[in-house]
N, C-alpha and C positions, 0 to 999 in steps of 0.2 A: 418663582417666588423668591424674593430677595428680602431676607430678614434683617440684614445689616446690623448685626449684633457684635459688639467688640469682645475681644478675648478677656479683658479684665472683667466685663460684666458677666461672662460665662463663668469665670473662676469664682467670682463672688456668689453666684447662684449655687455653684457646686458646693462651696464651703458652707453656706447657710443650709442647704438641703441635706447634706450629709451630717451636719451637727444635730439635726432634729431626729435622725434615725435612732440613735442610741436612747434618746429620751423616750420615744414611742416604745421601744422594746423594753426599757426598764420599767416604764409605767404599767406595762402589761403584767408585771409581777405583783403589783399592789392587789391585795385581796387573795392572792394564792397562798398555798400552804407550803411550809418548809420542805416537806418531802417532794413536792413538785419541783421546786428549785434544785434540790439535790439530784433528782432524776435527770435534769437537763445539764447542770453545771458540774456535777459531782460534789464530793463533800468539800465544805469550805476549808480554807487554810487555817482559819481561826474563828472561834466564837468568843464573844465578849458580852457582858451584861449591858442592856440598854438603860439601866438605872431604874426600871419600872417592872421588874419580874420578867421581862422578856430578854431577847438576845439580839445581837448584831452578828450576822454571818458575814465574814469578810473573805473576799476572793481578790486575787491580784493578777496582774500581767507585769512581767518584768520587761524593761526596755533600756536602751542605752542611748545617751546623747552626749556627744563629745567626749566619749570615754568614761562617762559617769553612769552608774546604774541607778535607775529610777523604777518606780512602781506606779501602776495605775490601780487604785483601790476601788472595788465595787463593794459597797456595804448595803446589806439588806436588814432593815429593822423589822422585828417581828414581836407581836404580843406574846404573852405567856402561853396562849393556846396555839402558837405556831403559825399564825396568819401574818403575812407580810403587810406592813402598813406604810412603809417609807423606804426610799433608797437614796444613796448618795454615791457620787463618783468623785474621787479626789486623786491627786498625784503627789508623790513625794519620794524622798531618797531613803526612807526608813523601811526595812523589810516589814511585812504585815505582822509578823510575830512580835515586833517591838513597837508597833504603832500605838501612840497614846490615844486610845478610843474615847477618853473623857473629853477631848477637845470636840468631838462630833456628837456628844449626846445633846438631845433637845427634848 
């Protein structure tokens, strides 16, 4: 069996496939409760108001790129009753404790 697939085509497939995996995992949190997230991820690094009596739970992973520190932020938006209704992943150079959450309100 000769599939005759080029290396760039395989690389493109892997990039597209792996970029969908976090989305599927993150979508799985919508409808879950805060305590379930905390059981899996631990306590958030920060909580902030979502502007509607709910909260945003903020987690982050630190990484380095060409000697500069960056963060990947994982934000989970929850209603006042603790049910997660939205999520957002962003990157930046500001530690999560100093992140301007107002930019991400919706």
